[in-house]
N, C-alpha and C positions, 0 to 999 in steps of 0.2 A: 685184397693186399692193394692199396693206392701207391704203390709206387713211381708212377710215369712222372710226377711233379719235382722228383728230386735231381741233386744237382748230379750230373755225370762226372765220375772220376775219370781222370785223362790216364789213370793207371791199369788198362786192361789192354793185353795182347791178343790178338785172333789168331793164332796158328792152326784152325780148323784146317784140314783138307791137307796139312804140312808134313802129319805125323808118319805113321809105317805103311803109309797108303803107296799111292803108285812109283813115288821115290825109291822107298825099301824096297819093292818089289824090282824094279829095273838093276838095282846095285846086287841085290842079291843072284839076280839071273845072271849079271856080267860075272859076279864072282864064282859062280856055279861054274860058268864055261870056261872060265881059266883055270880053276880048280880041281874040278870034277869032285869036288865034297860037299856033299849039300851043309852039313852040320859048320863046317869052315865057312862057306858061303854066309850062312847066317849069321855067324859071328862078326863076318866084316861089314855086312849089313847093317846090323846093330849099331854098329860104331861108325860107319860109314855116312850112314843116312841121315841122323840129325845133323852133321857137319854140312851136308850137302843142303840141306833142309833149311839152314840159317840164309842160305844166299839168297833162298826164293821170297820175293817180298811178300807180305801179307795181302790179304782181301783187302778191297777198299773199306776201311772201318765204317760202320753202319750198314753195309750189306751183306746179301746172303750171296749163295751160289749164282741165283737167276737175276742178283743186283736189284732184290726187293729189299724192303725195309726187314732187317734182322731183329727180331724180337728179343732174342737170347742175348745177343750183343747188348743192345740198348739196356735190356733189363740186369745184366753184370754190372755194367757201368755205373746206373742208378744204384743197385745194392752195395758197390763199392765206396761210392759217393757218399752213404749213410753210413756206412762203416767208418770209413774216411775221417768224416766230421764229428761221430759219436765218439772214437777212441781219441782225436786230437785235443777234445774239450775236455775228457778225462785227465788224459796226460798233462793238459796246460793246468788243472786246479791244482796236481800235485807239485809243478814246478819243473815239468820233463817236458820235452819235444818227442812227438808222435813221429815214427820214422814209418811211411805209409808201404804196404804191401803191394805187388803188382798180381793181377788176376790174370791168367793164363789161360785161354780157352783152347781144348786139340782135341784131335783126331786121333785115336789108335794108340799112339804113343808119344812120348814127347822128351826130349832133353831137358831136364829140371838146372841145368848149369850148376851143380855142384852136389848134387844128388843121385846122379848118374840118369840113364834111360829108363822111364818107368813106363809100362803098359798101362792102358786104360782099366785092366782087371783091377789094378791096386787101388781105384777109386779114387775122389779128390785127396789132396794132399798139400802139405806146405814143406817146401825147403828153406831151412834158416839159413844155407850158406848162400842162397840168390835172394832170400828175402820175397819169394813169388809162391804164390797160390796155383795149384794147378787143377782144372777141371775138365774132363771130357762129357759135354751136356748129356750124352748117351747115357751117363750114370743113371741120371733122373727117370730115364725110361725103364731102367733096370730095375730102381729103387720101386717102382710101383707096380710092375708086373710079376718081376721074381719074390722081390724081398718083402712084398705088402706094405710098402711104406706108401708116401704121398709125393706127387709131382708138383703140388701145389704150388703157387708162387712162394706163400712164406716159408713150406717147405722146403724149397731151394734156398730162401733167404737164412734159413738156420745153417744150413749146411755149409755155404758161404761163409758165414759169420762164426763157424765153429772153426775153420781152417784159419780167418784171420784171427782168431784167439790165438791161435799157435805163433803167431806174429808178436801179439802182445807178450806171450811167455816167454818169447827169444829175446823182446827187449828187456824184460824186467828179470832176466836170469833164471825164470824157473826150467827152461830146457836144460840148462846145467845141474842143476840142483836132481833131477829126474835120474841121472846117472850115477848119484851116489846110493840113490835106492835101489838100483837095479843089483848091485852086488848081493844085497840080502832078501831081495824080494823077485829077482828073476824077471820073467814077462811080466809078471802082476803088476809091476812097478808103472809100466807105461798109463796103467788104467788112473793112475793121480793126474798125471798131464791131459788126458784125454776128457776126464770127467770135469775138472777146472776149464776145459776148452770149450765144454757144452756149457758153464756156469757163464761164461764169459760171453757166448754167444747170447744169453739170456740178457745178460747185463745191457750189451752193446742195444739190443732191441727195445730193451726197457727204455734206454736214453734216447734214442730215436723217437719213439711213441710217444714221450714228453714233449718233444720238439713239435712234432709233426701230425702225430695221429693218424696214422698210415693203416693199424692194423684193423681188419673188420671181423664181422663173425665168422666163426670155421675157420680162420686161418690159424689161431693156436693150435686149434685140434689137429689140422695137418700137420705139424710141426712135432705136436707129441705121438702124431703115427710113426712119423718117421725115427722120433728120437726110440722108440720102443722096438724099431724094426731093424735098426741097426746095432743094436745090444748083442754082445758076445755069446750069451746063452741062447738068444733067438738064429742068431746066423749059425751056430756049430749045430742047435737041435734040425734047422731045415737041412742044413747039409749033408750031415750025416746021422741023423736020429738020436743022439747023445750028446753030451756037452763035458769038458773038461776044465774046469774052473783053475786049475793051475796054469793052463796057456791063455786066458783071458789077459788082452793089454787094451781092451778100449772100456770097459765096464759093463755090467749087465742091464737090459732093457730098462729095469727098475731104476738103477742108477742113474742114467742117461738123462730119464724120464726127471727124476728129482732133481738134479742139477740145473737141467735147463729151465725148469721152471721154476726153481729158485730164482735164478739169476734176473729171469724174465719179472718176476715178483718185486723183487728188492730193488735190482740197480746197484747192489752195492760193489764197488769197485778197490772200497780201503784194503790195503794191506792185510789186516786181521783176516777179513774175509777171504782172501786168497791163500794165505799160509795156510789155511785149515785143512787144503787137499794135502799138506807134504808134513801134516803130524804125525810122527814116528810113533806113535802109542796107537794110532789108528791102522790096520791093515787095510790096504787098497780096496778088496772086496766088500770092507764093515763101513766104508764112507757110505 
């Protein structure tokens, strides 16, 4: 993936090393000393730690712990720059203004500023309240080593674009729609939103590729490997040896692969194409 020549987004925050690391441990140690109750100490640390962290300035942008060029930060800025440009163009075509999200890189855990304090174990996520995407880069190592996905650049770009897709959904009102479906479909209702976000990720990179020609041989295959690795059926099978479709909330490997590649193939962001994910006559597991 030839990402280096893109325009860097200014909407990237580097909070790595500011999460639940040493500050959280210090807060918990002091709380334990004062209360003598480990559970209460952890409760206090979970809530006070993120507040203390906000007062700590981020590292010098563009530099890592050793003061050398930080590839992950540079990559994140360029990828967000590509998504910002693609969606701004799509929204402009439809007479709308695109409100760019912010990408936050973090370590261990993070205050999402509207969706609570989240640990790295939840994976990359989007918080509608703050309009921010949160990513702990260690996820990509786990994606390859434990989940058998890919940590290649375009695979990472797919994951980030999926979360940015949730921002697009938030702006277009699809986030609210899913709550109506949840009353009768339960957890499965979330599949509609997640598959649409996969589709939007594909649409985004279709638009970028038209303008910049940055996708190289093997890139799409790496993203496909990841799409298949993070399907509900694959994750449940690997974790416990069996699957429960009623608890699916992101879609099967086959579904995620299908909709990402469909978006990548067509680049169709028209309302009709997006509304099909919320067709009440098609159950989520049949999409």
